[in-house]
PDB file of N, CA, C, O and CB in Angstrom:
ATOM      1  N   UNK A   1      -5.411   7.278 -10.699  1.00  0.00           N
ATOM      2  CA  UNK A   1      -6.998   7.102  -9.957  1.00  0.00           C
ATOM      3  C   UNK A   1      -7.031   6.181  -8.894  1.00  0.00           C
ATOM      4  O   UNK A   1      -6.504   5.076  -9.026  1.00  0.00           O
ATOM      5  CB  UNK A   1      -8.170   6.531 -10.960  1.00  0.00           C
ATOM      6  N   UNK A   2      -7.616   6.529  -7.814  1.00  0.00           N
ATOM      7  CA  UNK A   2      -7.541   5.360  -6.719  1.00  0.00           C
ATOM      8  C   UNK A   2      -8.972   5.783  -6.065  1.00  0.00           C
ATOM      9  O   UNK A   2      -9.526   6.871  -6.224  1.00  0.00           O
ATOM     10  CB  UNK A   2      -6.009   5.410  -5.496  1.00  0.00           C
ATOM     11  N   UNK A   3      -9.458   4.660  -5.277  1.00  0.00           N
ATOM     12  CA  UNK A   3     -10.797   4.632  -4.831  1.00  0.00           C
ATOM     13  C   UNK A   3     -10.570   4.945  -3.047  1.00  0.00           C
ATOM     14  O   UNK A   3     -11.228   5.708  -2.339  1.00  0.00           O
ATOM     15  CB  UNK A   3     -11.570   2.996  -5.302  1.00  0.00           C
ATOM     16  N   UNK A   4      -9.521   4.147  -2.698  1.00  0.00           N
ATOM     17  CA  UNK A   4      -9.107   4.229  -1.332  1.00  0.00           C
ATOM     18  C   UNK A   4      -7.859   4.795  -0.884  1.00  0.00           C
ATOM     19  O   UNK A   4      -6.885   4.588  -1.607  1.00  0.00           O
ATOM     20  CB  UNK A   4      -9.118   3.083  -0.874  1.00  0.00           C
ATOM     21  N   UNK A   5      -7.702   5.448   0.133  1.00  0.00           N
ATOM     22  CA  UNK A   5      -6.522   5.911   0.692  1.00  0.00           C
ATOM     23  C   UNK A   5      -6.475   5.446   2.193  1.00  0.00           C
ATOM     24  O   UNK A   5      -7.315   5.664   3.066  1.00  0.00           O
ATOM     25  CB  UNK A   5      -6.433   7.443   0.530  1.00  0.00           C
ATOM     26  N   UNK A   6      -5.157   4.676   2.297  1.00  0.00           N
ATOM     27  CA  UNK A   6      -4.462   4.045   3.435  1.00  0.00           C
ATOM     28  C   UNK A   6      -3.406   5.119   4.064  1.00  0.00           C
ATOM     29  O   UNK A   6      -2.235   5.094   3.685  1.00  0.00           O
ATOM     30  CB  UNK A   6      -3.694   2.659   2.918  1.00  0.00           C
ATOM     31  N   UNK A   7      -3.790   5.932   4.901  1.00  0.00           N
ATOM     32  CA  UNK A   7      -2.648   6.814   5.596  1.00  0.00           C
ATOM     33  C   UNK A   7      -1.640   5.969   6.891  1.00  0.00           C
ATOM     34  O   UNK A   7      -1.877   5.942   8.099  1.00  0.00           O
ATOM     35  CB  UNK A   7      -3.553   8.226   6.372  1.00  0.00           C
ATOM     36  N   UNK A   8      -0.608   5.403   6.229  1.00  0.00           N
ATOM     37  CA  UNK A   8       0.244   4.653   7.000  1.00  0.00           C
ATOM     38  C   UNK A   8       1.505   5.566   7.556  1.00  0.00           C
ATOM     39  O   UNK A   8       2.407   4.984   8.160  1.00  0.00           O
ATOM     40  CB  UNK A   8       0.700   3.443   6.133  1.00  0.00           C
ATOM     41  N   UNK A   9       1.573   7.053   7.345  1.00  0.00           N
ATOM     42  CA  UNK A   9       2.615   7.862   7.732  1.00  0.00           C
ATOM     43  C   UNK A   9       2.677   7.718   9.293  1.00  0.00           C
ATOM     44  O   UNK A   9       1.755   7.621  10.103  1.00  0.00           O
ATOM     45  CB  UNK A   9       2.405   9.334   7.224  1.00  0.00           C
ATOM     46  N   UNK A  10       4.051   7.735   9.477  1.00  0.00           N
ATOM     47  CA  UNK A  10       4.531   7.477  10.919  1.00  0.00           C
ATOM     48  C   UNK A  10       4.423   6.277  11.440  1.00  0.00           C
ATOM     49  O   UNK A  10       4.851   6.158  12.588  1.00  0.00           O
ATOM     50  CB  UNK A  10       3.932   8.215  11.809  1.00  0.00           C
ATOM     51  N   UNK A  11       3.874   5.148  10.813  1.00  0.00           N
ATOM     52  CA  UNK A  11       3.887   3.802  11.143  1.00  0.00           C
ATOM     53  C   UNK A  11       5.124   2.865  10.744  1.00  0.00           C
ATOM     54  O   UNK A  11       5.678   2.782   9.648  1.00  0.00           O
ATOM     55  CB  UNK A  11       2.733   3.303  10.585  1.00  0.00           C
ATOM     56  N   UNK A  12       5.349   2.320  11.697  1.00  0.00           N
ATOM     57  CA  UNK A  12       6.650   1.246  11.473  1.00  0.00           C
ATOM     58  C   UNK A  12       6.225   0.013  11.279  1.00  0.00           C
ATOM     59  O   UNK A  12       5.174  -0.393  11.774  1.00  0.00           O
ATOM     60  CB  UNK A  12       7.658   1.100  12.653  1.00  0.00           C
ATOM     61  N   UNK A  13       7.085  -0.793  10.452  1.00  0.00           N
ATOM     62  CA  UNK A  13       6.794  -2.156  10.194  1.00  0.00           C
ATOM     63  C   UNK A  13       6.292  -3.179  11.427  1.00  0.00           C
ATOM     64  O   UNK A  13       6.792  -3.097  12.549  1.00  0.00           O
ATOM     65  CB  UNK A  13       8.033  -2.663   9.605  1.00  0.00           C
ATOM     66  N   UNK A  14       5.531  -3.885  11.183  1.00  0.00           N
ATOM     67  CA  UNK A  14       4.627  -4.208  10.116  1.00  0.00           C
ATOM     68  C   UNK A  14       3.214  -3.672   9.852  1.00  0.00           C
ATOM     69  O   UNK A  14       2.387  -4.245   9.142  1.00  0.00           O
ATOM     70  CB  UNK A  14       4.494  -5.422  10.200  1.00  0.00           C
ATOM     71  N   UNK A  15       3.010  -2.439  10.539  1.00  0.00           N
ATOM     72  CA  UNK A  15       1.742  -1.726  10.479  1.00  0.00           C
ATOM     73  C   UNK A  15       1.158  -1.233   9.104  1.00  0.00           C
ATOM     74  O   UNK A  15      -0.025  -1.310   8.771  1.00  0.00           O
ATOM     75  CB  UNK A  15       1.892  -0.591  11.309  1.00  0.00           C
ATOM     76  N   UNK A  16       2.236  -0.694   8.335  1.00  0.00           N
ATOM     77  CA  UNK A  16       1.679  -0.304   6.955  1.00  0.00           C
ATOM     78  C   UNK A  16       1.125  -1.735   6.221  1.00  0.00           C
ATOM     79  O   UNK A  16       0.027  -1.638   5.674  1.00  0.00           O
ATOM     80  CB  UNK A  16       2.978   0.484   5.977  1.00  0.00           C
ATOM     81  N   UNK A  17       1.687  -2.828   6.178  1.00  0.00           N
ATOM     82  CA  UNK A  17       1.317  -4.054   5.555  1.00  0.00           C
ATOM     83  C   UNK A  17      -0.012  -4.333   6.350  1.00  0.00           C
ATOM     84  O   UNK A  17      -0.963  -4.715   5.668  1.00  0.00           O
ATOM     85  CB  UNK A  17       2.495  -5.252   5.662  1.00  0.00           C
ATOM     86  N   UNK A  18      -0.160  -4.220   7.423  1.00  0.00           N
ATOM     87  CA  UNK A  18      -1.493  -4.916   8.151  1.00  0.00           C
ATOM     88  C   UNK A  18      -2.505  -3.819   7.788  1.00  0.00           C
ATOM     89  O   UNK A  18      -3.627  -4.268   7.550  1.00  0.00           O
ATOM     90  CB  UNK A  18      -1.385  -5.193  10.024  1.00  0.00           C
ATOM     91  N   UNK A  19      -2.364  -2.383   7.681  1.00  0.00           N
ATOM     92  CA  UNK A  19      -3.450  -1.537   7.218  1.00  0.00           C
ATOM     93  C   UNK A  19      -3.857  -1.754   5.951  1.00  0.00           C
ATOM     94  O   UNK A  19      -5.065  -1.719   5.720  1.00  0.00           O
ATOM     95  CB  UNK A  19      -3.163  -0.248   7.302  1.00  0.00           C
ATOM     96  N   UNK A  20      -2.913  -2.020   4.886  1.00  0.00           N
ATOM     97  CA  UNK A  20      -3.022  -2.206   3.722  1.00  0.00           C
ATOM     98  C   UNK A  20      -3.914  -3.562   3.674  1.00  0.00           C
ATOM     99  O   UNK A  20      -4.953  -3.528   3.016  1.00  0.00           O
ATOM    100  CB  UNK A  20      -1.688  -2.179   3.096  1.00  0.00           C
ATOM    101  N   UNK A  21      -3.630  -4.476   4.192  1.00  0.00           N
ATOM    102  CA  UNK A  21      -4.385  -5.862   4.250  1.00  0.00           C
ATOM    103  C   UNK A  21      -5.963  -5.504   4.656  1.00  0.00           C
ATOM    104  O   UNK A  21      -6.998  -5.824   4.071  1.00  0.00           O
ATOM    105  CB  UNK A  21      -3.620  -6.969   5.496  1.00  0.00           C
ATOM    106  N   UNK A  22      -5.802  -4.854   5.667  1.00  0.00           N
ATOM    107  CA  UNK A  22      -7.370  -4.596   6.319  1.00  0.00           C
ATOM    108  C   UNK A  22      -8.175  -3.901   5.229  1.00  0.00           C
ATOM    109  O   UNK A  22      -9.325  -4.296   5.033  1.00  0.00           O
ATOM    110  CB  UNK A  22      -7.398  -3.523   7.793  1.00  0.00           C
ATOM    111  N   UNK A  23      -7.602  -2.745   4.386  1.00  0.00           N
ATOM    112  CA  UNK A  23      -8.295  -2.130   3.402  1.00  0.00           C
ATOM    113  C   UNK A  23      -8.582  -3.130   2.209  1.00  0.00           C
ATOM    114  O   UNK A  23      -9.707  -3.259   1.726  1.00  0.00           O
ATOM    115  CB  UNK A  23      -7.533  -0.923   2.981  1.00  0.00           C
ATOM    116  N   UNK A  24      -7.653  -3.710   1.849  1.00  0.00           N
ATOM    117  CA  UNK A  24      -7.983  -4.701   0.899  1.00  0.00           C
ATOM    118  C   UNK A  24      -9.185  -5.641   0.904  1.00  0.00           C
ATOM    119  O   UNK A  24      -9.903  -5.959  -0.043  1.00  0.00           O
ATOM    120  CB  UNK A  24      -6.997  -5.423   0.871  1.00  0.00           C
ATOM    121  N   UNK A  25      -9.252  -6.068   2.376  1.00  0.00           N
ATOM    122  CA  UNK A  25     -10.397  -6.799   2.444  1.00  0.00           C
ATOM    123  C   UNK A  25     -11.806  -6.274   2.213  1.00  0.00           C
ATOM    124  O   UNK A  25     -12.795  -6.906   1.841  1.00  0.00           O
ATOM    125  CB  UNK A  25     -10.363  -7.286   3.559  1.00  0.00           C
ATOM    126  N   UNK A  26     -11.683  -4.928   2.524  1.00  0.00           N
ATOM    127  CA  UNK A  26     -12.869  -4.225   2.348  1.00  0.00           C
ATOM    128  C   UNK A  26     -13.118  -3.570   0.811  1.00  0.00           C
ATOM    129  O   UNK A  26     -14.093  -2.861   0.562  1.00  0.00           O
ATOM    130  CB  UNK A  26     -12.847  -3.144   3.430  1.00  0.00           C
ATOM    131  N   UNK A  27     -12.243  -3.864  -0.021  1.00  0.00           N
ATOM    132  CA  UNK A  27     -12.043  -3.263  -1.426  1.00  0.00           C
ATOM    133  C   UNK A  27     -12.729  -4.462  -2.445  1.00  0.00           C
ATOM    134  O   UNK A  27     -12.479  -5.666  -2.397  1.00  0.00           O
ATOM    135  CB  UNK A  27     -10.220  -2.955  -1.773  1.00  0.00           C
ATOM    136  N   UNK A  28     -13.669  -3.765  -3.383  1.00  0.00           N
ATOM    137  CA  UNK A  28     -13.957  -4.611  -4.547  1.00  0.00           C
ATOM    138  C   UNK A  28     -12.753  -5.026  -5.478  1.00  0.00           C
ATOM    139  O   UNK A  28     -11.740  -4.331  -5.554  1.00  0.00           O
ATOM    140  CB  UNK A  28     -14.949  -3.894  -5.368  1.00  0.00           C
ATOM    141  N   UNK A  29     -12.921  -6.202  -6.182  1.00  0.00           N
ATOM    142  CA  UNK A  29     -12.027  -6.336  -7.107  1.00  0.00           C
ATOM    143  C   UNK A  29     -11.778  -5.241  -8.127  1.00  0.00           C
ATOM    144  O   UNK A  29     -12.802  -4.700  -8.545  1.00  0.00           O
ATOM    145  CB  UNK A  29     -12.323  -7.401  -7.671  1.00  0.00           C
ATOM    146  N   UNK A  30     -10.529  -4.770  -8.652  1.00  0.00           N
ATOM    147  CA  UNK A  30     -10.452  -3.908  -9.731  1.00  0.00           C
ATOM    148  C   UNK A  30     -10.383  -2.582  -8.957  1.00  0.00           C
ATOM    149  O   UNK A  30     -10.097  -1.573  -9.602  1.00  0.00           O
ATOM    150  CB  UNK A  30     -11.666  -4.057 -10.786  1.00  0.00           C
ATOM    151  N   UNK A  31     -10.590  -2.494  -7.789  1.00  0.00           N
ATOM    152  CA  UNK A  31     -10.481  -0.974  -7.262  1.00  0.00           C
ATOM    153  C   UNK A  31      -9.022  -0.848  -6.807  1.00  0.00           C
ATOM    154  O   UNK A  31      -8.312  -1.815  -6.529  1.00  0.00           O
ATOM    155  CB  UNK A  31     -11.573  -0.597  -5.924  1.00  0.00           C
ATOM    156  N   UNK A  32      -8.664   0.371  -6.762  1.00  0.00           N
ATOM    157  CA  UNK A  32      -7.108   0.893  -6.566  1.00  0.00           C
ATOM    158  C   UNK A  32      -7.104   1.573  -5.019  1.00  0.00           C
ATOM    159  O   UNK A  32      -7.911   2.444  -4.694  1.00  0.00           O
ATOM    160  CB  UNK A  32      -6.620   2.224  -7.906  1.00  0.00           C
ATOM    161  N   UNK A  33      -6.146   1.077  -4.189  1.00  0.00           N
ATOM    162  CA  UNK A  33      -5.975   1.324  -3.080  1.00  0.00           C
ATOM    163  C   UNK A  33      -4.557   2.132  -3.091  1.00  0.00           C
ATOM    164  O   UNK A  33      -3.590   1.570  -3.607  1.00  0.00           O
ATOM    165  CB  UNK A  33      -6.120   0.109  -2.320  1.00  0.00           C
ATOM    166  N   UNK A  34      -4.412   3.425  -2.539  1.00  0.00           N
ATOM    167  CA  UNK A  34      -3.333   4.136  -2.353  1.00  0.00           C
ATOM    168  C   UNK A  34      -2.908   4.100  -0.951  1.00  0.00           C
ATOM    169  O   UNK A  34      -3.697   4.354  -0.042  1.00  0.00           O
ATOM    170  CB  UNK A  34      -3.535   5.394  -2.806  1.00  0.00           C
ATOM    171  N   UNK A  35      -1.649   3.783  -0.746  1.00  0.00           N
ATOM    172  CA  UNK A  35      -1.004   3.676   0.604  1.00  0.00           C
ATOM    173  C   UNK A  35       0.031   4.717   0.557  1.00  0.00           C
ATOM    174  O   UNK A  35       0.821   4.805  -0.383  1.00  0.00           O
ATOM    175  CB  UNK A  35      -0.381   2.221   0.941  1.00  0.00           C
ATOM    176  N   UNK A  36       0.026   5.687   1.805  1.00  0.00           N
ATOM    177  CA  UNK A  36       1.112   6.567   1.861  1.00  0.00           C
ATOM    178  C   UNK A  36       1.877   6.173   2.979  1.00  0.00           C
ATOM    179  O   UNK A  36       1.277   6.031   4.044  1.00  0.00           O
ATOM    180  CB  UNK A  36       0.730   7.963   1.930  1.00  0.00           C
ATOM    181  N   UNK A  37       3.393   5.921   2.919  1.00  0.00           N
ATOM    182  CA  UNK A  37       4.154   5.401   3.855  1.00  0.00           C
ATOM    183  C   UNK A  37       5.429   6.500   4.115  1.00  0.00           C
ATOM    184  O   UNK A  37       6.007   7.233   3.312  1.00  0.00           O
ATOM    185  CB  UNK A  37       4.574   3.930   3.373  1.00  0.00           C
ATOM    186  N   UNK A  38       5.600   6.324   5.419  1.00  0.00           N
ATOM    187  CA  UNK A  38       7.007   6.979   5.704  1.00  0.00           C
ATOM    188  C   UNK A  38       8.133   5.890   6.231  1.00  0.00           C
ATOM    189  O   UNK A  38       9.323   6.160   6.387  1.00  0.00           O
ATOM    190  CB  UNK A  38       6.816   8.185   6.903  1.00  0.00           C
ATOM    191  N   UNK A  39       7.593   4.756   6.446  1.00  0.00           N
ATOM    192  CA  UNK A  39       8.876   3.585   6.850  1.00  0.00           C
ATOM    193  C   UNK A  39       9.642   3.386   5.731  1.00  0.00           C
ATOM    194  O   UNK A  39       9.162   2.961   4.680  1.00  0.00           O
ATOM    195  CB  UNK A  39       8.381   2.010   7.311  1.00  0.00           C
ATOM    196  N   UNK A  40      10.893   3.685   5.891  1.00  0.00           N
ATOM    197  CA  UNK A  40      11.812   3.248   4.565  1.00  0.00           C
ATOM    198  C   UNK A  40      11.766   1.928   4.000  1.00  0.00           C
ATOM    199  O   UNK A  40      12.096   1.742   2.828  1.00  0.00           O
ATOM    200  CB  UNK A  40      13.235   3.376   4.835  1.00  0.00           C
ATOM    201  N   UNK A  41      11.307   0.823   4.894  1.00  0.00           N
ATOM    202  CA  UNK A  41      11.105  -0.707   4.231  1.00  0.00           C
ATOM    203  C   UNK A  41       9.829  -0.940   3.765  1.00  0.00           C
ATOM    204  O   UNK A  41       9.511  -2.070   3.395  1.00  0.00           O
ATOM    205  CB  UNK A  41      11.355  -1.887   5.216  1.00  0.00           C
ATOM    206  N   UNK A  42       8.700   0.415   3.722  1.00  0.00           N
ATOM    207  CA  UNK A  42       7.436  -0.060   3.401  1.00  0.00           C
ATOM    208  C   UNK A  42       7.724  -0.546   1.910  1.00  0.00           C
ATOM    209  O   UNK A  42       7.212  -1.635   1.651  1.00  0.00           O
ATOM    210  CB  UNK A  42       6.242   1.086   3.588  1.00  0.00           C
ATOM    211  N   UNK A  43       8.357  -0.018   1.006  1.00  0.00           N
ATOM    212  CA  UNK A  43       8.139  -0.241  -0.534  1.00  0.00           C
ATOM    213  C   UNK A  43       8.377  -1.782  -0.600  1.00  0.00           C
ATOM    214  O   UNK A  43       7.530  -2.477  -1.161  1.00  0.00           O
ATOM    215  CB  UNK A  43       9.260   0.687  -1.600  1.00  0.00           C
ATOM    216  N   UNK A  44       9.338  -2.271  -0.127  1.00  0.00           N
ATOM    217  CA  UNK A  44       9.671  -3.633  -0.057  1.00  0.00           C
ATOM    218  C   UNK A  44       8.921  -4.648   0.457  1.00  0.00           C
ATOM    219  O   UNK A  44       8.822  -5.717  -0.146  1.00  0.00           O
ATOM    220  CB  UNK A  44      10.630  -3.728   0.497  1.00  0.00           C
ATOM    221  N   UNK A  45       8.312  -4.417   1.631  1.00  0.00           N
ATOM    222  CA  UNK A  45       7.573  -4.863   2.471  1.00  0.00           C
ATOM    223  C   UNK A  45       6.094  -5.178   1.394  1.00  0.00           C
ATOM    224  O   UNK A  45       5.727  -6.269   0.958  1.00  0.00           O
ATOM    225  CB  UNK A  45       7.520  -3.757   3.779  1.00  0.00           C
ATOM    226  N   UNK A  46       5.629  -4.184   1.237  1.00  0.00           N
ATOM    227  CA  UNK A  46       4.388  -3.971   0.351  1.00  0.00           C
ATOM    228  C   UNK A  46       4.552  -4.645  -0.936  1.00  0.00           C
ATOM    229  O   UNK A  46       3.594  -5.231  -1.440  1.00  0.00           O
ATOM    230  CB  UNK A  46       4.102  -2.471   0.075  1.00  0.00           C
ATOM    231  N   UNK A  47       5.834  -4.601  -1.573  1.00  0.00           N
ATOM    232  CA  UNK A  47       5.939  -5.403  -2.770  1.00  0.00           C
ATOM    233  C   UNK A  47       5.851  -6.805  -2.494  1.00  0.00           C
ATOM    234  O   UNK A  47       5.179  -7.547  -3.210  1.00  0.00           O
ATOM    235  CB  UNK A  47       7.154  -5.145  -3.473  1.00  0.00           C
ATOM    236  N   UNK A  48       6.621  -7.297  -1.294  1.00  0.00           N
ATOM    237  CA  UNK A  48       6.503  -8.629  -1.232  1.00  0.00           C
ATOM    238  C   UNK A  48       5.294  -9.148  -0.758  1.00  0.00           C
ATOM    239  O   UNK A  48       5.030 -10.305  -1.088  1.00  0.00           O
ATOM    240  CB  UNK A  48       7.440  -9.093  -0.550  1.00  0.00           C
ATOM    241  N   UNK A  49       4.347  -8.417   0.085  1.00  0.00           N
ATOM    242  CA  UNK A  49       2.989  -8.567   0.372  1.00  0.00           C
ATOM    243  C   UNK A  49       2.220  -8.913  -1.072  1.00  0.00           C
ATOM    244  O   UNK A  49       1.786 -10.034  -1.338  1.00  0.00           O
ATOM    245  CB  UNK A  49       2.449  -7.193   1.108  1.00  0.00           C
ATOM    246  N   UNK A  50       2.158  -8.136  -1.666  1.00  0.00           N
ATOM    247  CA  UNK A  50       1.398  -8.073  -3.342  1.00  0.00           C
ATOM    248  C   UNK A  50       1.947  -9.344  -3.867  1.00  0.00           C
ATOM    249  O   UNK A  50       1.094 -10.074  -4.372  1.00  0.00           O
ATOM    250  CB  UNK A  50       1.929  -6.582  -4.553  1.00  0.00           C
ATOM    251  N   UNK A  51       3.209  -9.805  -3.871  1.00  0.00           N
ATOM    252  CA  UNK A  51       3.454 -10.744  -4.743  1.00  0.00           C
ATOM    253  C   UNK A  51       2.732 -12.089  -4.033  1.00  0.00           C
ATOM    254  O   UNK A  51       2.060 -12.910  -4.657  1.00  0.00           O
ATOM    255  CB  UNK A  51       5.056 -10.816  -5.035  1.00  0.00           C
ATOM    256  N   UNK A  52       2.980 -12.128  -2.786  1.00  0.00           N
ATOM    257  CA  UNK A  52       2.371 -13.460  -2.068  1.00  0.00           C
ATOM    258  C   UNK A  52       0.779 -13.513  -2.074  1.00  0.00           C
ATOM    259  O   UNK A  52       0.145 -14.564  -1.978  1.00  0.00           O
ATOM    260  CB  UNK A  52       2.859 -13.521  -0.439  1.00  0.00           C
ATOM    261  N   UNK A  53       0.165 -12.139  -2.209  1.00  0.00           N
ATOM    262  CA  UNK A  53      -1.431 -12.165  -2.291  1.00  0.00           C
ATOM    263  C   UNK A  53      -1.983 -11.856  -3.673  1.00  0.00           C
ATOM    264  O   UNK A  53      -3.151 -11.532  -3.886  1.00  0.00           O
ATOM    265  CB  UNK A  53      -2.076 -11.088  -1.295  1.00  0.00           C
ATOM    266  N   UNK A  54      -1.065 -11.982  -4.560  1.00  0.00           N
ATOM    267  CA  UNK A  54      -1.482 -11.830  -6.132  1.00  0.00           C
ATOM    268  C   UNK A  54      -2.026 -10.507  -6.343  1.00  0.00           C
ATOM    269  O   UNK A  54      -2.996 -10.421  -7.097  1.00  0.00           O
ATOM    270  CB  UNK A  54      -2.618 -12.907  -6.637  1.00  0.00           C
ATOM    271  N   UNK A  55      -1.541  -9.406  -5.776  1.00  0.00           N
ATOM    272  CA  UNK A  55      -1.827  -8.147  -6.193  1.00  0.00           C
ATOM    273  C   UNK A  55      -1.241  -7.579  -7.076  1.00  0.00           C
ATOM    274  O   UNK A  55      -0.130  -8.083  -7.244  1.00  0.00           O
ATOM    275  CB  UNK A  55      -1.796  -7.450  -5.426  1.00  0.00           C
ATOM    276  N   UNK A  56      -1.519  -6.483  -7.956  1.00  0.00           N
ATOM    277  CA  UNK A  56      -0.786  -5.825  -8.666  1.00  0.00           C
ATOM    278  C   UNK A  56      -0.420  -4.205  -8.204  1.00  0.00           C
ATOM    279  O   UNK A  56      -1.245  -3.365  -7.846  1.00  0.00           O
ATOM    280  CB  UNK A  56      -1.416  -5.978  -9.870  1.00  0.00           C
ATOM    281  N   UNK A  57       0.881  -4.048  -8.306  1.00  0.00           N
ATOM    282  CA  UNK A  57       1.235  -2.690  -7.808  1.00  0.00           C
ATOM    283  C   UNK A  57       1.167  -1.933  -9.126  1.00  0.00           C
ATOM    284  O   UNK A  57       1.881  -2.307 -10.057  1.00  0.00           O
ATOM    285  CB  UNK A  57       2.736  -2.581  -7.023  1.00  0.00           C
ATOM    286  N   UNK A  58       0.170  -0.660  -9.294  1.00  0.00           N
ATOM    287  CA  UNK A  58       0.038  -0.052 -10.289  1.00  0.00           C
ATOM    288  C   UNK A  58       1.002   1.099 -10.389  1.00  0.00           C
ATOM    289  O   UNK A  58       1.226   1.537 -11.517  1.00  0.00           O
ATOM    290  CB  UNK A  58      -1.190   0.237 -10.371  1.00  0.00           C
ATOM    291  N   UNK A  59       1.578   1.625  -9.392  1.00  0.00           N
ATOM    292  CA  UNK A  59       2.510   2.527  -9.220  1.00  0.00           C
ATOM    293  C   UNK A  59       3.098   2.759  -8.040  1.00  0.00           C
ATOM    294  O   UNK A  59       2.393   2.431  -7.086  1.00  0.00           O
ATOM    295  CB  UNK A  59       2.125   3.495  -9.577  1.00  0.00           C
ATOM    296  N   UNK A  60       4.340   3.293  -7.722  1.00  0.00           N
ATOM    297  CA  UNK A  60       5.051   3.565  -6.627  1.00  0.00           C
ATOM    298  C   UNK A  60       5.930   4.612  -6.944  1.00  0.00           C
ATOM    299  O   UNK A  60       6.644   4.548  -7.945  1.00  0.00           O
ATOM    300  CB  UNK A  60       5.697   2.461  -6.127  1.00  0.00           C
ATOM    301  N   UNK A  61       5.941   5.718  -6.060  1.00  0.00           N
ATOM    302  CA  UNK A  61       6.703   7.026  -6.325  1.00  0.00           C
ATOM    303  C   UNK A  61       7.108   7.474  -4.907  1.00  0.00           C
ATOM    304  O   UNK A  61       6.435   7.358  -3.883  1.00  0.00           O
ATOM    305  CB  UNK A  61       5.765   8.219  -7.133  1.00  0.00           C
ATOM    306  N   UNK A  62       8.397   8.034  -5.050  1.00  0.00           N
ATOM    307  CA  UNK A  62       8.713   8.726  -3.907  1.00  0.00           C
ATOM    308  C   UNK A  62       7.913  10.154  -3.892  1.00  0.00           C
ATOM    309  O   UNK A  62       7.509  10.764  -4.882  1.00  0.00           O
ATOM    310  CB  UNK A  62      10.271   8.883  -3.852  1.00  0.00           C
ATOM    311  N   UNK A  63       7.789  10.521  -2.557  1.00  0.00           N
ATOM    312  CA  UNK A  63       7.176  11.771  -1.874  1.00  0.00           C
ATOM    313  C   UNK A  63       8.062  12.403  -1.095  1.00  0.00           C
ATOM    314  O   UNK A  63       9.105  11.836  -0.769  1.00  0.00           O
ATOM    315  CB  UNK A  63       6.032  11.508  -1.036  1.00  0.00           C
ATOM    316  N   UNK A  64       7.722  13.857  -0.628  1.00  0.00           N
ATOM    317  CA  UNK A  64       8.496  14.847   0.208  1.00  0.00           C
ATOM    318  C   UNK A  64       8.316  13.709   1.473  1.00  0.00           C
ATOM    319  O   UNK A  64       9.366  13.578   2.102  1.00  0.00           O
ATOM    320  CB  UNK A  64       7.749  16.684   0.408  1.00  0.00           C
ATOM    321  N   UNK A  65       7.415  13.031   1.870  1.00  0.00           N
ATOM    322  CA  UNK A  65       7.189  12.223   3.085  1.00  0.00           C
ATOM    323  C   UNK A  65       7.758  10.913   2.944  1.00  0.00           C
ATOM    324  O   UNK A  65       8.169  10.350   3.959  1.00  0.00           O
ATOM    325  CB  UNK A  65       5.758  12.088   3.411  1.00  0.00           C
ATOM    326  N   UNK A  66       7.837  10.363   1.850  1.00  0.00           N
ATOM    327  CA  UNK A  66       8.277   8.913   1.707  1.00  0.00           C
ATOM    328  C   UNK A  66       7.848   8.164   0.559  1.00  0.00           C
ATOM    329  O   UNK A  66       8.635   8.173  -0.387  1.00  0.00           O
ATOM    330  CB  UNK A  66       7.852   8.164   2.800  1.00  0.00           C
ATOM    331  N   UNK A  67       6.575   7.395   0.399  1.00  0.00           N
ATOM    332  CA  UNK A  67       6.530   6.763  -0.706  1.00  0.00           C
ATOM    333  C   UNK A  67       4.955   6.817  -0.781  1.00  0.00           C
ATOM    334  O   UNK A  67       4.444   7.029   0.319  1.00  0.00           O
ATOM    335  CB  UNK A  67       7.294   5.363  -0.710  1.00  0.00           C
ATOM    336  N   UNK A  68       4.179   6.690  -1.702  1.00  0.00           N
ATOM    337  CA  UNK A  68       3.004   6.497  -2.217  1.00  0.00           C
ATOM    338  C   UNK A  68       2.978   5.274  -3.201  1.00  0.00           C
ATOM    339  O   UNK A  68       3.599   5.288  -4.264  1.00  0.00           O
ATOM    340  CB  UNK A  68       2.606   7.715  -2.812  1.00  0.00           C
ATOM    341  N   UNK A  69       2.289   4.315  -2.813  1.00  0.00           N
ATOM    342  CA  UNK A  69       2.027   2.954  -3.469  1.00  0.00           C
ATOM    343  C   UNK A  69       0.322   2.897  -3.986  1.00  0.00           C
ATOM    344  O   UNK A  69      -0.638   3.111  -3.246  1.00  0.00           O
ATOM    345  CB  UNK A  69       2.413   1.639  -2.219  1.00  0.00           C
ATOM    346  N   UNK A  70       0.277   2.619  -5.156  1.00  0.00           N
ATOM    347  CA  UNK A  70      -1.108   2.276  -5.569  1.00  0.00           C
ATOM    348  C   UNK A  70      -1.284   0.802  -5.981  1.00  0.00           C
ATOM    349  O   UNK A  70      -0.605   0.291  -6.872  1.00  0.00           O
ATOM    350  CB  UNK A  70      -1.527   3.169  -6.735  1.00  0.00           C
ATOM    351  N   UNK A  71      -2.144   0.209  -5.351  1.00  0.00           N
ATOM    352  CA  UNK A  71      -2.189  -1.250  -5.541  1.00  0.00           C
ATOM    353  C   UNK A  71      -3.737  -1.834  -5.968  1.00  0.00           C
ATOM    354  O   UNK A  71      -4.670  -1.596  -5.201  1.00  0.00           O
ATOM    355  CB  UNK A  71      -1.677  -1.924  -4.118  1.00  0.00           C
ATOM    356  N   UNK A  72      -3.945  -2.523  -7.086  1.00  0.00           N
ATOM    357  CA  UNK A  72      -5.069  -3.005  -7.567  1.00  0.00           C
ATOM    358  C   UNK A  72      -5.624  -4.037  -6.704  1.00  0.00           C
ATOM    359  O   UNK A  72      -4.787  -4.888  -6.404  1.00  0.00           O
ATOM    360  CB  UNK A  72      -4.877  -3.443  -8.827  1.00  0.00           C
ATOM    361  N   UNK A  73      -6.773  -4.215  -6.219  1.00  0.00           N
ATOM    362  CA  UNK A  73      -7.351  -5.202  -5.250  1.00  0.00           C
ATOM    363  C   UNK A  73      -7.636  -6.294  -6.170  1.00  0.00           C
ATOM    364  O   UNK A  73      -8.139  -7.338  -5.753  1.00  0.00           O
ATOM    365  CB  UNK A  73      -8.673  -4.701  -4.407  1.00  0.00           C
TER     366      UNK A  73
END
């Protein structure tokens, strides 16, 4: 379950991370943000961003369009 959806489909690096960061700034602690990406490097980029910014990846799954990642704010 998530409270916010970031549609980063069709965006190339570094835009998915930038869009995620913008949403996280608007999100209350404990809420979950879902980001959907088509960029092949998005999972590794977002994983690194979460590690640096002390955010938790709740789940990451491959989809027909790319990847869906849930992050706890």
